[in-house]
BALOFI-892062 format. One record per residue (C-alpha): x negated, y, z negated. Coordinates in steps of 0.25 Angstrom, whole numbers, padded with zeros to 4 digits, always signed. Example, Ala and Ser with C-alpha at 12.3 -4.5 7.8 and 13.67 -1.06 7.14 Angstrom:
% BALOFI-892062
-0049-0018-0031-0055-0004-0029
//
This chain:
% BALOFI-892062
-0066-0002+0031-0059-0002+0018-0057-0015+0011-0042-0020+0010-0038-0027-0003-0027-0038-0001-0018-0043-0013-0014-0056-0006-0010-0070-0008+0005-0067-0008+0006-0076+0000-0007-0080+0006+0001-0081+0020+0004-0066+0018-0010-0063+0014-0016-0070+0027-0007-0061+0035-0012-0049+0028-0027-0053+0030-0024-0056+0045-0017-0043+0048-0027-0034+0041-0039-0041+0048-0032-0041+0062-0029-0026+0060-0043-0023+0057-0048-0031+0069-0038-0024+0078-0043-0010+0074-0058-0012+0073-0060-0024+0083-0070-0034+0083-0071-0043+0071-0067-0032+0061-0059-0037+0049-0053-0031+0036-0062-0029+0024-0052-0034+0014-0051-0042+0000-0040-0051-0004-0035-0054-0017-0026-0066-0015-0016-0070-0027-0009-0083-0030+0004-0081-0023+0011-0091-0033+0007-0081-0044+0014-0070-0037+0026-0078-0033+0028-0082-0048+0027-0067-0052+0037-0063-0041+0047-0074-0045+0047-0070-0060+0047-0055-0056+0033-0053-0063+0030-0041-0054+0022-0034-0065+0013-0047-0066+0012-0047-0051+0008-0032-0050-0003-0035-0060-0008-0047-0053-0009-0040-0039-0014-0028-0045-0026-0036-0051-0028-0042-0037-0028-0028-0031-0038-0023-0041-0047-0034-0038-0047-0031-0023-0050-0016-0026-0062-0021-0034-0066-0029-0022-0066-0016-0014-0052-0015-0008-0049-0001-0004-0034-0004-0003-0024-0015-0007-0014-0023+0000-0003-0032-0007-0001-0043+0003+0013-0045+0000+0025-0036+0001+0032-0041-0011+0020-0039-0020+0021-0024-0016+0032-0024-0027+0020-0023-0037+0012-0014-0028+0012-0003-0039+0005-0012-0048-0006-0015-0038-0007+0000-0035-0009+0003-0049-0020-0008-0050-0029-0002-0039-0035+0011-0035-0035+0008-0020-0022+0009-0011-0012-0002-0011-0007-0001+0003+0008-0003+0001+0016-0012+0011+0029-0005+0010+0023+0009+0012+0016+0004+0025+0028-0003+0030+0037+0009+0027+0027+0018+0035+0029+0009+0048+0044+0008+0046+0045+0023+0046+0036+0025+0057+0045+0016+0065+0057+0024+0061+0063+0012+0053+0070+0014+0040+0079+0002+0038+0071-0010+0038+0074-0025+0034+0064-0030+0024+0061-0045+0025+0053-0049+0013+0053-0057+0000+0064-0056-0010+0056-0048-0019+0053-0037-0009+0067-0037-0004+0074-0036-0017+0065-0030-0027+0067-0016-0021+0052-0011-0021+0051-0012-0006+0064-0005-0003+0060+0006-0013+0047+0008-0007+0053+0009+0007+0063+0019+0003+0052+0029-0001+0049+0029+0014+0063+0031+0018+0066+0016+0022+0078+0008+0018+0074-0007+0017+0085-0018+0020+0083-0032+0015+0091-0045+0019+0103-0049+0010+0101-0058-0002+0102-0071+0007+0092-0065+0017+0082-0060+0006+0082-0074+0000+0080-0081+0013+0068-0071+0017+0062-0073+0003+0062-0088+0004+0056-0088+0018+0045-0079+0013+0041-0087+0001+0045-0101+0005+0040-0101+0019+0031-0089+0024+0023-0089+0011+0020-0103+0014+0016-0101+0028+0030-0107+0033+0037-0100+0045+0050-0105+0049+0058-0101+0061+0071-0103+0053+0066-0093+0043+0063-0083+0054+0077-0084+0059+0082-0081+0045+0074-0069+0044+0078-0064+0058+0092-0066+0054+0090-0057+0042+0083-0046+0051+0095-0047+0061+0105-0045+0050+0097-0033+0045+0096-0027+0059+0111-0028+0060+0112-0021+0046+0104-0009+0051+0089-0013+0048+0080-0006+0058+0067-0013+0055+0061-0025+0048+0050-0026+0037+0042-0039+0036+0042-0037+0021+0034-0049+0017+0020-0052+0023+0024-0066+0027+0036-0061+0035+0027-0059+0048+0025-0074+0047+0039-0076+0052+0044-0064+0058+0038-0056+0070+0038-0041+0071+0039-0042+0086+0051-0050+0086+0059-0044+0074+0073-0040+0077+0070-0027+0070+0057-0018+0071+0049-0026+0061+0038-0021+0052+0028-0031+0046+0024-0025+0033+0012-0035+0032+0006-0030+0045+0009-0015+0041+0002-0017+0028-0010-0024+0034-0012-0013+0044-0010-0002+0033-0022-0009+0026-0030-0009+0038-0027+0006+0040-0032+0008+0026-0045+0000+0028-0049+0006+0041-0046+0020+0036-0033+0023+0045
//
């Protein structure tokens, strides 16, 4: 089993989800008490949030790159950035290490394509929905991403940062997100991407109004594929 390196802490709620999903997948595949061989570098999320708010993406890239480098030094054979938004600085992280950085957008795109979905709604942070890096990377795979309108993007961003990152899950916020999904469905969306790790805390793939793809689950399983040589 190859060691997985997790760049985490963004938020710690999200990293706990990654840790659980990766270990569950290893146990399901190998049985018994098998668990993942992994190493975690957990950053202070407040530092990252401050960089996000002031658009200091270069600083964030250097910071996460240094964490990834330390994980490589601890024996990690691959790196996961445990936050979709921070894939905005994935090129800086990739440049800092000599091992593969498993990219959440590429892995999610592969699952969408396999399912024949090409017009997904992206539910994520404002940075992910508005910066353009997510859409551009998906377009390489022939996928055209939709996002909510400005009001919907603000509502989604606030739900993520003010509630989910703090471990708060509200039925009223779930209703807001479901309303955005229904609107996108009426506008031609053929699928839904949980484009932020914490989204699976409030929405369920099984009950989604659109075929849903939980990018955290996809990302975690891709890491296990790599670790087990699949």
